[in-house]
C-alpha positions as CSV (number, residue, x, y, z in Angstrom):
1,X,68.0,-21.3,131.8
2,X,67.2,-17.7,131.1
3,X,69.1,-17.9,127.9
4,X,67.1,-21.0,126.9
5,X,63.8,-19.2,127.8
6,X,64.7,-16.2,125.6
7,X,65.6,-18.5,122.7
8,X,62.3,-20.3,122.9
9,X,60.5,-16.9,123.1
10,X,62.4,-15.6,120.1
11,X,61.5,-18.7,118.2
12,X,57.8,-18.4,119.1
13,X,57.8,-14.7,117.9
14,X,59.6,-15.7,114.7
15,X,57.1,-18.6,114.1
16,X,54.0,-16.3,114.7
17,X,55.4,-13.6,112.5
18,X,56.3,-16.0,109.7
19,X,52.8,-17.4,109.8
20,X,51.2,-14.0,109.6
21,X,53.3,-13.0,106.6
22,X,52.6,-16.3,104.9
23,X,48.8,-15.8,105.4
24,X,49.0,-12.3,104.1
25,X,51.0,-13.4,101.0
26,X,48.5,-16.1,100.2
27,X,45.6,-13.7,100.6
28,X,47.3,-11.1,98.4
29,X,48.5,-13.6,95.7
30,X,45.4,-15.8,95.7
31,X,42.4,-13.6,96.4
32,X,40.0,-16.4,95.7
33,X,41.4,-18.4,98.7
34,X,39.7,-16.0,101.2
35,X,36.5,-14.9,99.7
36,X,35.0,-11.6,101.1
37,X,31.5,-12.8,100.0
38,X,29.4,-16.0,100.2
39,X,28.5,-15.7,96.6
40,X,29.5,-18.8,94.7
41,X,31.8,-18.4,91.7
42,X,35.2,-19.0,90.1
43,X,38.5,-18.7,91.9
44,X,41.3,-16.8,89.9
45,X,42.9,-18.9,87.2
46,X,45.9,-16.5,87.2
47,X,47.7,-14.9,90.2
48,X,47.7,-11.4,88.7
49,X,45.0,-11.5,86.0
50,X,42.2,-13.3,87.9
51,X,39.8,-14.8,85.4
52,X,40.9,-12.6,82.5
53,X,42.4,-15.7,80.7
54,X,39.1,-17.5,81.1
55,X,37.2,-14.5,79.6
56,X,39.6,-14.5,76.7
57,X,39.3,-18.3,76.2
58,X,35.5,-18.0,76.1
59,X,35.7,-15.5,73.3
60,X,34.7,-12.5,75.4
61,X,32.6,-11.5,78.3
62,X,29.3,-12.8,77.2
63,X,30.6,-16.3,76.5
64,X,32.3,-16.3,79.9
65,X,29.2,-15.2,81.7
66,X,27.2,-18.0,80.0
67,X,29.6,-20.5,81.4
68,X,29.8,-18.8,84.8
69,X,26.0,-18.8,85.4
70,X,25.6,-22.2,84.0
71,X,28.0,-23.5,86.7
72,X,27.1,-21.3,89.6
73,X,23.5,-20.1,89.2
74,X,21.9,-16.7,88.7
75,X,24.2,-14.8,91.0
76,X,28.0,-15.7,90.6
77,X,31.3,-14.1,91.3
78,X,34.7,-14.0,89.5
79,X,37.9,-12.0,89.4
80,X,38.7,-9.2,87.0
81,X,42.4,-9.0,87.7
82,X,42.5,-8.9,91.5
83,X,39.1,-7.2,91.8
84,X,36.2,-9.4,92.9
85,X,33.2,-9.0,90.7
86,X,29.7,-10.2,91.0
87,X,27.2,-11.0,88.0
88,X,23.4,-11.0,88.1
89,X,21.4,-13.0,85.6
90,X,17.8,-12.9,86.6
91,X,15.0,-10.3,86.6
92,X,14.5,-10.8,90.4
93,X,18.1,-10.0,91.1
94,X,18.1,-7.0,88.8
95,X,15.2,-5.5,90.7
96,X,17.4,-5.4,93.8
97,X,20.0,-3.3,91.9
98,X,17.9,-1.2,89.6
99,X,18.4,2.2,91.3
100,X,22.2,2.2,91.1
101,X,23.7,4.9,88.8
102,X,27.5,4.8,89.2
103,X,29.5,2.7,86.8
104,X,32.8,1.0,87.7
105,X,35.3,2.7,85.5
106,X,38.0,0.0,85.9
107,X,35.9,-2.5,83.9
108,X,35.8,0.0,81.0
109,X,39.4,1.0,80.9
110,X,39.9,-0.8,77.6
111,X,38.0,2.0,75.9
112,X,40.0,4.9,77.5
113,X,42.8,5.2,74.9
114,X,40.0,5.8,72.3
115,X,37.4,7.9,74.2
116,X,39.6,9.6,76.7
117,X,39.4,9.8,80.5
118,X,36.8,12.7,80.5
119,X,34.3,10.6,78.5
120,X,30.8,10.5,79.9
121,X,31.2,6.8,80.2
122,X,33.4,7.3,83.3
123,X,31.3,10.2,84.8
124,X,29.5,9.2,88.1
125,X,27.4,10.7,90.8
126,X,25.9,14.2,90.4
127,X,28.2,15.2,87.5
128,X,27.5,12.1,85.6
129,X,23.7,12.5,86.1
130,X,23.9,16.1,84.9
131,X,25.8,15.4,81.8
132,X,23.7,12.4,80.7
133,X,20.5,14.5,81.4
134,X,22.0,17.3,79.1
135,X,22.9,14.7,76.4
136,X,19.4,13.2,76.6
137,X,17.8,16.5,75.4
138,X,19.4,15.8,72.0
139,X,17.6,12.5,71.8
140,X,14.1,13.2,73.1
141,X,11.0,13.0,71.0
142,X,11.0,16.7,70.1
143,X,14.7,16.7,69.0
144,X,14.2,13.5,66.9
145,X,11.8,15.2,64.6
146,X,14.6,17.1,62.9
147,X,16.5,13.9,62.1
148,X,13.8,12.3,59.9
149,X,14.9,14.1,56.7
150,X,18.5,13.1,57.3
151,X,17.5,9.4,57.8
152,X,15.4,9.5,54.6
153,X,18.2,11.2,52.7
154,X,20.8,8.6,53.5
155,X,18.3,5.7,53.0
156,X,17.3,7.1,49.6
157,X,21.0,7.1,48.5
158,X,21.2,3.4,49.4
159,X,17.9,2.5,47.8
160,X,19.0,4.0,44.5
161,X,22.2,2.1,44.6
162,X,20.4,-1.2,45.3
163,X,18.0,-0.6,42.5
164,X,20.9,-0.6,40.1
165,X,22.2,-4.0,41.4
166,X,21.5,-6.9,39.1
167,X,18.7,-9.3,40.2
168,X,20.7,-12.1,41.6
169,X,23.9,-10.3,42.6
170,X,25.2,-11.2,46.0
171,X,25.2,-8.2,48.4
172,X,27.4,-7.9,51.5
173,X,24.8,-7.0,54.1
174,X,27.0,-5.9,57.0
175,X,29.2,-3.7,54.7
176,X,26.2,-1.9,53.4
177,X,24.6,-1.5,56.8
178,X,27.9,-0.1,58.3
179,X,28.0,2.6,55.6
180,X,24.3,3.4,56.0
181,X,24.5,3.6,59.8
182,X,27.7,5.7,59.8
183,X,26.3,8.2,57.3
184,X,23.0,8.5,59.3
185,X,24.8,9.1,62.6
186,X,27.4,11.5,61.3
187,X,25.0,13.7,59.3
188,X,22.2,13.8,62.0
189,X,24.4,14.4,65.1
190,X,27.4,16.2,63.6
191,X,26.1,18.2,60.6
192,X,26.9,19.3,57.1
193,X,30.6,18.5,57.1
194,X,29.7,14.8,56.7
195,X,27.5,15.3,53.7
196,X,30.8,14.9,51.8
197,X,31.3,11.2,51.4
198,X,35.2,11.7,51.4
199,X,34.9,13.1,55.0
200,X,32.8,10.1,56.0
201,X,35.4,7.7,54.4
202,X,38.3,9.3,56.1
203,X,36.7,9.2,59.5
204,X,35.7,5.5,59.0
205,X,39.3,4.6,58.0
206,X,40.6,6.2,61.3
207,X,37.9,4.7,63.4
208,X,38.4,1.3,62.0
209,X,42.2,1.4,62.9
210,X,41.3,2.6,66.4
211,X,38.5,0.0,66.9
212,X,40.7,-2.9,65.7
213,X,43.4,-2.0,68.2
214,X,40.8,-1.9,71.1
215,X,39.5,-5.2,70.0
216,X,42.9,-6.7,69.9
217,X,43.6,-5.5,73.4
218,X,40.4,-7.4,74.5
219,X,42.0,-10.7,73.5
220,X,45.6,-9.9,74.0
221,X,46.2,-8.3,77.4
222,X,49.6,-6.6,76.7
223,X,49.6,-3.1,75.3
224,X,52.1,-2.3,72.6
225,X,55.0,-0.1,73.5
226,X,54.8,3.7,72.7
227,X,57.4,3.3,70.0
228,X,56.0,0.3,68.3
229,X,54.5,0.8,64.7
230,X,51.2,-0.6,66.0
231,X,50.9,1.9,68.8
232,X,52.0,4.8,66.6
233,X,49.3,3.8,63.9
234,X,46.7,3.8,66.7
235,X,47.7,7.1,68.2
236,X,47.7,8.7,64.8
237,X,44.2,7.4,64.0
238,X,42.8,8.7,67.4
239,X,44.5,12.0,66.9
240,X,42.9,12.3,63.5
241,X,39.4,11.6,65.0
242,X,40.0,14.2,67.7
243,X,41.1,16.7,65.1
244,X,37.9,16.2,63.1
245,X,35.6,16.8,66.1
246,X,37.8,19.7,67.4
247,X,37.1,21.5,64.0
248,X,33.5,20.7,64.2
249,X,33.2,22.1,67.7
250,X,34.9,25.3,66.6
251,X,32.6,25.7,63.6
252,X,29.6,25.0,65.9
253,X,30.7,27.8,68.2
254,X,31.2,30.2,65.3
255,X,27.8,29.6,63.9
256,X,25.9,29.0,67.1
257,X,22.1,29.4,66.8
258,X,19.9,30.5,69.6
259,X,17.1,28.2,68.2
260,X,17.4,25.1,70.4
261,X,15.1,23.2,68.0
262,X,17.7,23.5,65.2
263,X,20.7,22.6,67.3
264,X,22.5,19.3,66.7
265,X,24.2,17.1,69.1
266,X,27.6,18.7,68.4
267,X,26.1,22.1,69.2
268,X,24.9,20.8,72.6
269,X,28.4,19.5,73.3
270,X,29.9,22.8,72.3
271,X,27.7,24.7,74.7
272,X,27.5,22.4,77.8
273,X,30.9,20.7,78.0
274,X,33.3,22.0,80.7
275,X,36.3,21.6,78.4
276,X,37.1,21.1,74.8
277,X,38.6,17.7,75.6
278,X,35.4,16.6,77.4
279,X,33.3,17.6,74.3
280,X,35.7,15.7,72.0
281,X,35.7,12.6,74.2
282,X,32.0,12.5,74.3
283,X,31.7,12.9,70.5
284,X,33.9,9.9,70.0
285,X,32.1,8.0,72.7
286,X,28.8,8.5,71.0
287,X,30.3,7.6,67.7
288,X,31.8,4.4,69.1
289,X,28.6,3.2,70.8
290,X,26.0,4.5,68.3
291,X,27.7,3.6,65.0
292,X,28.5,-0.1,65.5
293,X,25.4,-0.9,67.5
294,X,23.0,0.5,64.9
295,X,24.9,-0.9,62.0
296,X,24.8,-4.4,63.2
297,X,21.3,-4.1,64.5
298,X,20.2,-3.2,61.0
299,X,22.2,-6.2,59.6
300,X,20.7,-8.6,62.1
301,X,17.2,-7.4,61.5
302,X,17.4,-7.8,57.7
303,X,19.0,-11.2,58.3
304,X,16.0,-12.3,60.4
305,X,13.5,-10.9,58.0
306,X,15.2,-12.5,55.0
307,X,15.2,-15.8,56.9
308,X,11.4,-15.9,57.6
309,X,8.9,-15.6,54.8
310,X,6.0,-15.2,57.1
311,X,7.6,-12.3,59.0
312,X,8.5,-10.6,55.7
313,X,5.0,-11.0,54.3
314,X,3.4,-9.6,57.5
315,X,5.8,-6.7,57.4
316,X,5.1,-5.9,53.8
317,X,1.3,-5.9,54.5
318,X,1.8,-3.4,57.3
319,X,3.9,-1.2,55.2
320,X,1.3,-1.2,52.4
321,X,-1.4,-0.2,54.8
322,X,0.5,2.5,56.8
323,X,2.7,3.8,53.9
324,X,0.7,3.4,50.6
325,X,2.3,4.8,47.5
326,X,5.1,7.3,48.0
327,X,4.2,8.0,51.6
328,X,7.1,8.1,54.0
329,X,7.7,7.5,57.7
330,X,7.1,10.7,59.7
331,X,6.6,11.4,63.4
332,X,2.8,11.0,63.1
333,X,2.7,7.6,61.4
334,X,5.7,5.9,62.9
335,X,3.8,4.6,65.9
336,X,1.4,2.9,63.5
337,X,4.1,0.5,62.3
338,X,3.4,-1.7,65.3
339,X,4.7,-4.9,63.8
340,X,7.9,-3.3,62.6
341,X,8.5,-2.0,66.1
342,X,8.0,-5.6,67.3
343,X,10.6,-6.8,64.7
344,X,13.1,-4.2,66.1
345,X,12.5,-5.3,69.7
346,X,12.9,-8.9,68.8
347,X,16.1,-8.1,66.9
348,X,17.5,-6.4,70.0
349,X,16.6,-9.5,72.0
350,X,18.0,-12.1,69.7
351,X,21.1,-10.3,68.5
352,X,22.3,-9.2,72.1
353,X,24.3,-6.3,70.6
354,X,25.2,-5.1,74.0
355,X,25.8,-8.2,76.2
356,X,26.4,-6.7,79.5
357,X,26.9,-3.5,81.6
358,X,27.9,-2.8,85.3
359,X,27.4,-0.7,88.4
360,X,28.9,-0.4,91.8
361,X,28.1,1.1,95.2
362,X,30.2,2.6,97.9
363,X,28.5,0.7,100.6
364,X,28.0,-3.0,101.4
365,X,24.7,-4.2,100.0
366,X,22.6,-7.3,100.1
367,X,21.6,-9.0,96.8
368,X,20.0,-12.5,96.5
369,X,20.6,-13.1,100.2
370,X,24.4,-12.4,99.9
371,X,26.4,-9.4,101.0
372,X,28.2,-7.7,98.2
373,X,31.2,-5.7,99.5
374,X,31.4,-2.0,98.9
375,X,33.0,-0.9,95.6
376,X,32.4,-4.4,94.1
377,X,31.6,-4.1,90.4
378,X,28.2,-5.8,89.8
379,X,27.7,-7.0,86.2
380,X,24.2,-6.9,84.7
381,X,24.2,-10.0,82.4
382,X,21.8,-8.4,79.8
383,X,22.4,-11.0,77.1
384,X,21.7,-13.9,79.4
385,X,18.4,-12.6,80.6
386,X,17.4,-11.8,77.0
387,X,17.8,-15.5,76.3
388,X,16.4,-16.9,79.4
389,X,13.9,-19.6,78.5
390,X,11.9,-19.0,81.7
391,X,11.1,-15.5,80.4
392,X,11.3,-16.1,76.6
393,X,10.0,-19.6,75.6
394,X,12.0,-21.1,72.8
395,X,14.6,-18.2,73.1
396,X,16.5,-19.0,69.9
397,X,13.5,-18.6,67.8
398,X,12.9,-15.2,66.1
399,X,9.3,-14.3,66.9
400,X,8.2,-10.6,66.8
401,X,4.8,-11.6,68.3
402,X,6.6,-11.9,71.7
403,X,6.2,-8.1,71.8
404,X,2.5,-7.9,70.9
405,X,0.5,-5.8,73.5
406,X,-1.0,-9.1,74.9
407,X,2.3,-10.8,75.4
408,X,4.1,-7.7,76.8
409,X,1.3,-7.3,79.4
410,X,2.2,-10.7,80.9
411,X,5.9,-9.9,81.2
412,X,7.8,-7.5,83.5
413,X,9.3,-4.5,81.6
414,X,12.7,-5.0,83.1
415,X,13.0,-8.4,81.5
416,X,13.6,-6.5,78.2
417,X,16.6,-4.2,78.9
418,X,18.7,-4.4,75.9
419,X,20.4,-1.0,76.7
420,X,20.5,-1.5,80.5
421,X,18.1,-0.6,83.2
422,X,19.8,0.7,86.3
423,X,19.8,4.1,87.8
424,X,18.3,5.8,84.7
425,X,21.6,5.2,83.1
426,X,20.4,3.2,80.1
427,X,21.6,4.4,76.7
428,X,20.4,8.1,76.4
429,X,20.1,7.6,72.6
430,X,17.9,4.5,72.8
431,X,14.9,6.3,71.4
432,X,17.0,7.8,68.6
433,X,18.3,4.3,67.7
434,X,14.7,2.9,67.7
435,X,13.4,5.7,65.5
436,X,16.4,5.3,63.1
437,X,15.9,1.5,63.0
438,X,12.2,1.7,62.2
439,X,12.5,4.4,59.6
440,X,15.4,2.8,57.8
441,X,14.0,-0.7,57.8
442,X,10.6,0.6,56.7
443,X,12.2,2.2,53.6
444,X,14.4,-0.7,52.8
445,X,11.7,-3.3,53.1
446,X,9.1,-1.1,51.3
447,X,11.3,-1.1,48.2
448,X,12.8,-4.6,48.3
449,X,12.2,-8.2,49.2
450,X,15.3,-9.5,51.0
451,X,16.6,-13.0,50.4
452,X,19.4,-15.0,51.9
453,X,22.1,-16.5,49.7
454,X,21.8,-20.3,50.2
455,X,24.5,-22.3,51.9
456,X,25.5,-19.8,54.7
457,X,25.9,-20.5,58.3
458,X,25.5,-17.3,60.2
459,X,27.0,-17.3,63.8
460,X,27.3,-14.4,66.3
461,X,30.7,-13.2,67.4
462,X,30.4,-11.9,70.9
463,X,32.9,-9.1,71.4
464,X,32.7,-5.5,72.5
465,X,29.7,-5.4,70.1
466,X,27.9,-8.5,68.9
467,X,28.2,-8.9,65.1
468,X,28.2,-11.8,62.6
469,X,31.3,-13.9,62.6
470,X,31.5,-13.7,58.8
471,X,29.8,-11.4,56.2
472,X,26.1,-12.1,55.5
473,X,25.2,-12.3,51.8
474,X,21.8,-11.5,50.5
475,X,20.0,-10.7,47.3
476,X,17.2,-8.1,46.8
477,X,14.2,-8.0,44.5
478,X,12.4,-4.8,43.7
479,X,8.8,-4.6,44.9
């Protein structure tokens, strides 16, 4: 009898233990089966990768977020690998998260082989705030004044080139804008070394190899082996980029000026960075973000201008009034180009160059009536709100008048956040980008009328940066 009792007890203990192990295994392998939040959303489609296959199938994060919010509403959840993530796609929800500074580094690991682990992109808390504040000094209104001459210089080179182009020759718009944006950024932020076009071309070659590899990893999750030709090519390109900026930092220290007004971004990095690697990583970070975003913003803006005769006529009238004859854009008259500023803002809204960003907090927080567990990455779906028809009637229509003073007064500022909004961690160079865009577009449209080559279907490709899926072809007529 005793023996039977022990046997039954042993069996009961075994059964309970087995059940506990089974439950733990299910929770571990299938995290969506036991949600730690009431937020509706997608369960993992893959045991290890979560919803990463769905992101890839949607063509990238923006396409995935469009589908996610269409199915589950303005607040929705998904899995990035085994990590629960929450996405916010409304102004009201953003307001509940607008003071959060820290960025979840795990969501941006894709960039790390290029920009390095000490990049400001991964810097949080007090150190992150301090570094970003220091970087911001290189892009404020006072610092921007010294960049006007550089912007004019690179733009005049392009204007002279376009003047020699035959009347009806088809011009590859993106190719030209990439070259213009790269020259403007390198010369204004990193100095005289990049006045040599050969240095610009060499850097672009290595950057293109690096960026292509990063984009490949976005769609194909496996990383090539260390000994593979592909990985060696990538490492060589990154090493070359690092070497260029290492040399520029050395020269900056050797020729350091005490006049802060004459210092460039590279000079600030040389003085303020805690290590050489940190300075190099930040230089490549700003190259990565600033170069592509400005290049494709310029291309999108000219595409929209060329597509709308009424917009182009109104812009030409403003340019004739504010910049008569040979007068150029300067710090005093740039604010008078109100309609051109509206064109730039509407381009930022329509092109969605930066589709999303993210933050996290180390405490449980309540958003939209739901508890978001601590350390959960919270996506700010910038691109979805920029196309929200409740905020922007007829959102697919390009209409610069959305940003007239009257229309802006009736809309909350946070609704237009193309560079992010939370925790004062928007792009520190946003004012620099805006000034560069206005100046370059003013000069290009003052000298030329832009026309689309007929028969094109221009579609956006939503990746790490939103760009046209195919080259945009235009013609220009001298004015």
